[in-house]
N, C-alpha and C positions, 0 to 999 in steps of 0.2 A: 481494355488493357493493350499495351504495346505488343504486337505480334512478333517482334524481333526476338528470337529465342536466346540471343546473347545479351539481352538487357532486361532490366526490371524497371519499368516506369509505368505506374498505374495512375491513369488520369481520372479526373472527376467528370461528372455530368452536371448540366445546369439544374438548379434547384430553386424553387420559389422561396423567398424569405418569409418568415412569419414573426413579426415583431411581437414581443411578449406583451407589452402594454396594450397595443391595438387589439390583439387577440383576446386578452382578458376582458377589455371593455365591451367587445362584441358579444362575448358570452354573458356578461352581466346584463346586457339588453335582451339576449335571446332566451336565457334560462335563469332568470334572477333568483328563483326559489330553490334551485338545485344546490346541494352542498358543494362548496368549492374546496374548502380546506378542513382537514381534521389533524390536529396536533395534540397527541396525548388524549386527554378527556375533553378538549374544547373543539368546537367546530364553528364555521360560519358559512352562510350561503353566499352566492355570487353577489346578491344585492347588498348584504351586510358587509362583504369585503370591499365592495365599491365604495360604500359610505365611509367605512373606517379608514381606508387608504386615502380617500380624498380629504378627510378631516385632518389626518396627520400630515399630509402633504402641505396643506394650508398652514399648519403650525410651523413646518419647516421653512416655508417661504416667509412667514412672519418673523421667524428668528434670523432671517437674513441669508438663507441658503440660496445660492445662485446657480443657474444652469451650468452643468459641467463639473461642479464640485462633487466631492464624495461625502456621503453621510455614513457615519459609523454606527452600526447597530450592535451595541456593546451589551449583549444579553445572553443568558443561557437559552438554549433552544426552546421556543414556545410558539404559540400562535402569533403573539405580538412580534416575534422576530420576522415572520413572513409579512405581516402587515407593514412593518418598518421598511422591508426591502422594496415592496411595491410602491409604498408612499414615496420613497426616494425617487423612483422612476417618474412618478406623477409630478414631482417637483422639478423634473428635468435634470436630476442629479443621478449619481451612481450610488450603489450601496456597497458596503463592505461589512460582513458579519465577523465579529470577533467575540469569543466567549471569555468572560472574566475567569481568572484562575491561572494555573501554570501555563506559561507561554503567552498569555494574553497581553501582558504589558509589552513584551518584546515585539509582538505583532503590531500592537497599537503604535509603538514608537517608530517602527519601520514604516508604517503607513503614513504617519503624520510627517515624517521626514521626506516622503516621496511624492505626496499628492496634496492638493488643496482641499482641506477638510472643512466642510461647511457647518456640521453639527454632529453631536454624539447623542444617540438615543439610548436611554437606559430604562430599566423597569425597577422602580423602588419597591415593588411588591414582591419581587422574586426572593424567596428565602435562601436561594443558593447564591445570591449576590451578597458578599460580605458587607457588614456595616461600614459606613464611611466610603463606600465605593464611589459615590458621586464626587466627593472631594478629591479622591485619588485620580479619577478620570480628569477632573478639571485641572489638577496639577500637571498631569501627564500631557494633556492636549495643549495647555498653554493658551487658551483663548476661545476656541469654538464653543458655541453655546451648548448646554446640556438640555435635553428634552426628556422629562420623565413621563413615560406613558401612563404611570399610575396616578398622575396629577391631572385632574379634569381641567380642560381649557375651554374658554369661551368659543362658541361656534363662530365661524367666519365665512363670509361669502366671497373671499378673495378669489379672483379667477385663477385657474390653474394654467400653466404655460401650455402653448401648443406643442405639437410633436417635434422633438429635437431632430437634428440631423442624424442620419444613420451612423455616422462615425463618432457620435457623441458616446461617452462612456456609459455602459450599462451597470457594470459592477467591477470592483477591485477585489483581488484575493491575494493573500500572502502565501508564499511557498517557502519551503526550507532552503536555505542557502549553504554552500559548502563552508563558508566562513562562520556559520552560526547565526548570522544576521539574516532575517527573513527578506526575501525578494517580494516585490509587489508587481503583479501583472494586472493591467487594466484591459478589460474586455469590452469591446464596443457593442452598441445595440445591433449593428449589422452582423458582427460575429455571432452573437446570441441568436439572432433571427435565422441565420443559416443553419445553426445547430437545430433549432426547433423545426425548421422546414424540412430537414433531412430525416426526421423521425417518421418512419413508415410502419409503425407498429399497427397491426390490425386491431380494431376495437368496434364495439357497438355503442352508438350514441345513447346516452342515458344509463349505460351499464359500466362505463369505464371507471375503475377505481385503482389508482396507482399507489404504490407503497415504496417509499425511499427509506431504506434501513441505514441511513447515513446522517451525519451531522451537516448542518447548513454551512459550517465554516469550510467544508470541502465542496468543491464545485461539482463533484459527482452526484450530489443530491439534486442537481438541476436536470439530470438526464430525462427523467419522466415528469418531474414536477412542472417545469416550464412548459413543456408540450401539452400536458393535460389541461393547464389553465387556458390555453388558447383554443381548445376543442370542446370545452364544456365538461371535462372530466372532474372527478373528485380525487384530490391528492391527500394521502394519509402519511403522516410522519410521526415517529416517536418524539416525546418531549425529552427534556434533559434527564429526568429521573429514569425514564424507561430505557434510554440508550445504554444504561449500565447493566441491564438485565435482559438476557436473550429470551427468557420466558415471557417477560412483559412485552417485548417487541413482537414476538410471535403471536401472543394473545391479541394484541392490537390488530395485527394483520388478519387473524381469523375472524375477529369480531366484525370487521368491515368487509369480509368476503372479497379481498382484493383480487383484481384481475391481472395486474401487471406489477411485478416486484423488481426492485433494483437493490443490489448489495455488492459488497466485495466478496470474492470467493471464500476468504477466511470466515467472515461473519455469516455468510450463507450456510456454510457447513455446520455452524452451531445452530442455525435456525431450522435446517431441513427436517430433523426428526420431529419438530414441533409444528410442522406445516401440513401434516397428513390430511387434516380436515379441509384443506383448500383444493383438493383434487378436482372437485367439480366446478370451481370458479377460476382458478389461476390459469391464465392462458399463456403468459410470457414471463420468463425470468431473465433479467439482464444482469450480467456480472461484469465488473470492471474494477480497475485500480490495482490489480495484481495479476500475475500469471495464473491461468486457470488450469489446475491439475486434472488429469483424466479421471482420477479417483472421485473428484467432486461431480464430474459428469455422470459417472456410473451411479453414484448415490442419488443424484437428481432423478435419473431414469427409474430407479427402484421406487422412490417415494412419490414423485410427481410425473408419471410417465406421459401424461397428456399435455404438459406445459412445454412450449417451445423454449429453447435455451439459447440466448445470445451471449457471445463473448465480445466485449467492446474494449477499445484501446484509445487512449489519447491523453496527452499532457495538458496541463492548465494553459500553457502557451498556445494551444490549438483549440481552445474552448471546449473543455470537458472531454468528449470523445469524438473521433472522426474516422475510425476504422472499426468494422463490425464483421463478425462471423456467426452464421447460424450453425450451431453445433449439431452434428449428425447423431443419430441414435447410437451408432457404434463409433465412439470417439477414437481419433488417432492417438498414438502415444503422446504426441505433443499437440495440444489443441491450438490451432492457428488463431491469430487475432483477426484475420480475414482480409477484407478489401475496403478501400475508402468509401465513406458515405458520400451521397450526392453533395457536390459543392467542394469536395476536398480531393487532394492528390497525395500520393505517397511515392517516394523515390528511394531506391536502394543504391547508394553511390559509394565509390571508393574515395581515397583521400584527395583525389584530383577532380572530384565532382563528376566522375564518369559512371554511368550505369554499370553495375556488376553483372556477371553472367547469372542466368537463372539457376537457382539452387545454391549460389554462393552468398556467403554473408557479406553484408554491407552496412554502412551507416544509414539509419532511417531518417529521411528528411520528409517533412510534411508541408504541403502547400494548399492553396485555395482560400476560400472566403472566411474560414474560421481562424486563420492565423492572426494573432493579436499584434499590437504595435510594439510589444516588447516589455522591458522592465522599466517601470517608472523611475526617473532620476538616475538611471544607470546606463548611459549611452554606450559606454565601452563594452559592457557585458551584452547589451542588446546587439551590438554590431558583430560580436563573435558568434552569437547563436541564431540571429535572424539575418539571412544572407539573400542576395539577389537570386531570384528563381529563373534560371536559364531555360526552363521548360514551359514557362507561362507566356501567354500572348499579351496579357494585360500589362501596360507599362507600370513600372514600379513594384511589380509583384515580388513578394519575398517568400522564402520557405524557411522552416524552422528545423534546426539540427537538434534532434531529440536526445542524442547521446546514447541511444539504444542501438543494438545490433539486431539485424533481422535478415531473413531470406525468404524466397518464395518456395513453396513445396511443389510437388508434382501436379497439384490441382490449380496452381496459380494463386493460392492464398498465402498471405504473409505470415511467417512464423516469428515470434519474438524470441530472441536469443540472449537476453540480458543486457546489462549496461556495458557500453564500450570502455568506460573508465574504471570498471571494477570487475573485469572478467575473472572468474574463479579458476585459478590454476593451483594445483598442488604438486610440488616437486616437478614443475615444468610441464605437467600434463593437464590439459583442459578438462574440467569436470562439469557435468550437467547435474546441478543440484536435484532436479526433478527425478532423474534416473536413480539417484541414490535413495531419495525418499520413497520411491516406488518399491525398491527392493526391501528397504527397512519395514515398510508397511505390509509386506508380504509375510513377515514373521507372524506366526499364529498368536503371539502375545501382544502384538503392537496394533493399536487401532488407528493412530495418527502419528505422523512424524514430520519433523522439519529439520533440515540439515543446513548449517551455517558455516561459512569459512571463518576461522579464528586465527588471529596473528599472535604468536607467542612473544615472550619478552625479547627473544632474539630475532624477531621478524620472520620466523618460519610460519608458514600457513599450514594449518591442519583443519580437518573437518570435525565438527561437533554435531552429534545426532541427538535431538530432543524428541522424546517419544511419550505418547499417552497410552497406557495399558488398556487392553480389552477388558480385563477384570481387575479393578483396583484392589480387590481383596486377596488376589492370588499372589503367590511368591513370585516376584519379578525375575526374569532371566538375568543372569550375570552379564556384565559388559563383555566378557570374553565369549559368551555364547552368541551375543548379538554380532560381535566382530567376526566370529567364525561363520555365521550365517551370511553376512555381507561378503566376506572374502570368497565364498564359494560362487558368488554371482557377479562380483565386480572386480575391476582391476585393482591392484594393491593401493594405488594412490587415492582411489575413491572410497576406501573403507574408512569410516569415521574413527578418529583416535580416541574420542570420548563419547560416551552415551549417558545422557542425563534424563532420567524419568521425570515426568511432570504430570500434574493432575489434568490440565487442559491447556490448549494453545492460548496464549495471552493475546488479547485484541487491544490495539491502541485506541484510547478514548477519542482522540481527535479525528481519526480517519477511518476507523472501523477496519483497518488493515492489521495484519499480523504485527505484533509488537516485538521486533527483533531485539531491540535494546533490552527488554525485560528478560528475554532468553539469554542474552550474553551476560547479563548480570548474575545469572545463576552459576556461571562458570567460576565466579569469584567467591561463592559461598561455600562453607564447609559441606562436603558431600555426605549425605545421610545414607550410608550403605553398610552392609555387613561384610567386612573384609574376610578373606579366607583365613581360617585359623592356621597359625604357624607354630602351635604348641609342640608339634612333633617334628619340626624342622631342626636341623643341626644349627650350631652357632654360625657356621659359614653360610648356610642357606639363608638364615635370617639377615645376615649382613648383606648378602647379594640381593635379597628381596627388598631391603630398604632402599638400595640404589635403584632397582627397577621401579619402585613406587615414585621416586623423585623424577625419573625420566618419563615414565608413562602417565604421570599425574593421576594415578589411581592405584589401588592395591587389590583389585579383583583378579587375582591370578594365583594359580597353585604352582608348586615347584616343578611340575612336569609340563606346564603350559609353554608353548613356543612363543618366543618374544614377538614374532611378527603376527601371531594370532590374537594377541591381547592389546593391540594398539601400537606396536612398534613398527618402525620402518627403517630404511637404510640410513636416513639421517639421524634417527634416534639411536641406531646402533653405534654411530660415532660418538654420540653423547654418552652412551653407556660405557663405551671403551674408555673415554676420558676419565670417568669416575672410577672405573675399575683400576685403571693405570695409576691414578692418584693414590689409591688404597693399597694395591698390590702391584708395584712396579714390575713390568716384564712378565707377569704371570700368564696373561692371555692376550694374544695379538688380536687386532681388530678383525683380521680375516677369519680367525678361529671362531669368532662370535656367531658367524653364520652357520657353523656346524654345532658348536656348543650353545644351543639356542634356548636352553631351559635353565631355570635357577639351579636345579639339581646338577646338571652337567657342568655349569660354570663353577659351582661350589666344589665339585669333585676335582676340578683342574687347579684349584688354588694350592699353593705350597703349604705343606704341613708345618714348616719352620716359621715360628712367629716372628723371627728376625726379618722375614720378607714383608711383614705387614707394616704399612705406614699409617699415620693418622688420617682419618677421613678428610677429604677436601671440603671446603665450604661450598654448598650447592650453588650459591650465587656467583661463585667464581668460574663455574663451568657452564657453557651454553647448553641448552636443551637439545639443540639440533644444529646441523651445519648444512650449507649448500655445497654439495660435492659433485 
C-alpha cells in the first residue's frame, strides 16, 4: 500500500495465472475418479466430466463453432449447464449462460446483437423449459445452430483445438443496463486465470468441497467453482428447482459436508440457521454481491464460530471479485470490503483522477489483470467507464470506474459507501441505510429490517422501513411506535416515514440478492393494518385525521400523537398546511402547526362557524411535500 498518508492508492502484487481448462485437464489426469461436480441430485467424476465435455465440444465443432465465438447455454441450472460451459472452452469458444424465462429473451437478444454466436445449447428434457422453446430460440437467434443435449449424437474423433491465446474470450455475461437493455461483458481467459490464481483459500487435498449458493447466470458463482476445478476439489451447486427453496439448498450443503461456501449476504442469512450441522466441516464462508451488514457477521459467529468469514467485492467488469476482507471476530460497525487481491489494484480518486486523502470518500477505480476489455459492441460506453490507468507501468493498461464511493478506514482497509450516482439523501441530509436498519433491528419486535429510499409523486425522497417480526403470531407494534423508537436514536431525516411488515426478505431469483423491486411493489398495495379507532373522535378531529392520513400515507395515529412522531417532517408540515388551508382558510398558520402538532390540538383551533369551512380540495391537486 502507498505509504503517503495523503493519498489512497492500493497496488497489486504479482500473481501466477491459473487457466481454467488447463487446470481442469490436469486434475482429470491426476484424480480421474474423484467427484468433480454435484448439481442437485446429479454428479460426475473428473474422468466423466472430461469425456462429456470433450464429446459436446466435438459436437459444437461439427456444428460449425469457430474459435473466439460465443456458445449460448440456454438452460435452467443443471449439471448439463456446467458441461456446456466447459465444452465451449474446449471448442476454443466462450460460454454465456442464459436461463429461459423472464428476462431470458432480453438477455439473449442483447447477446446476439453484441457478439458472434456460434451455437445455442438447449436441453429438451428439462421440464422447466416450456414447450416450443427450441423454435422460439431458433427464431430469436436467427441462424446459429441449436444443439439439444437430450438428443444422442454419434461419437466423433474430431481433434479438439489447441490452447487459445490468453486474450481469447472465456465467457460472456449480461448485466443490467440503465436503459433497460442488458450490457454484455466479455471476460478473457487471462482475466479468469488471474481470478483463479488469486484464490488463496486454505484447503486439504482430497477433502475440498465447495458450495456455490448462486445461479450460474451470475458470475459470482465462479468464485469457488472455477478455482476448485483447477485444484481437484468437488464443486456442489443447487439445481434450478432447489434454488427456489432455502431448505433444499441448505440440505444439499449438509449432505455433502461442504468445506467452503459462497453466497450473497441476503441469501446466507436465510441459510445460516439451517447450517448448524456444518460446524465440524465448514472452514470458509465467502460473501459477495451486496454490502455485508455487521448483524450477519454476528449471526455467523453464533452459529458457525469456527468458520472463517470473507467479504469480497468486485463488479462483473473486473472479473467477479478483486477485493477481499477477512472479517474479524468482533466486526466493525461498517464491515470493510478490504484490499485488492493479488493481480489487482484499487484507487480512490477525485473527479480529476487525483488520489483522495486517507479517510476521505472517493470514486473507486479498479485496475490490474482482471479488468475486462469492456462492453461488447458499445465503444462509447466502454470509453467512459474504462479509462487509461496513470498508475500502471504496463503500456495500454486501463482501470475501471466502478461508480461506487469508498474510503479507507484507520486500518487501511477499503470501506464501501454506496453508489456515486444514487447517494441516499433525505431533505439534504446524507443517510446511511445500514445505520437506520441497525436501529430498527434493535427494536425487540423486529428480527430483520431493510430500509429503502422512496421517491414520492412529487419527487420528494423519504425512507420506507420493511421489517420481519420476531414472532409472527404476536400483535405487531404500530408504525407510530416504531417511528418513536427510531426517533429516539436517529436524526429526524433518518426516521422512516413508512413501516411495512413482511413475512420474509424477498430474494431475487436471478442473483440471490435482496429483491428491492419486490419490496417497493408492496408500497403500492393496500396496507393490511388495523387503523386506530376514531369512533370517539369529534367531527372536526375526524376531518383533520383524514387529511393527516393523506399526507402521512397511513392512519396509524391517535388524536394525541405528535405529527413528527408518526412519520411527519418539515416538508409534510407544509403539505398538511396546504390541505388545512384549502378546507379552513386562515384558520391555522403553517408556523402554528409546529405547536399545534396533534389532531386534537388542530381540531380545537378550527373555527366553530361553519361559514369558515370550504369544500375539501382534491388530494391530487396538492403536493405531498415541498423542498423548502
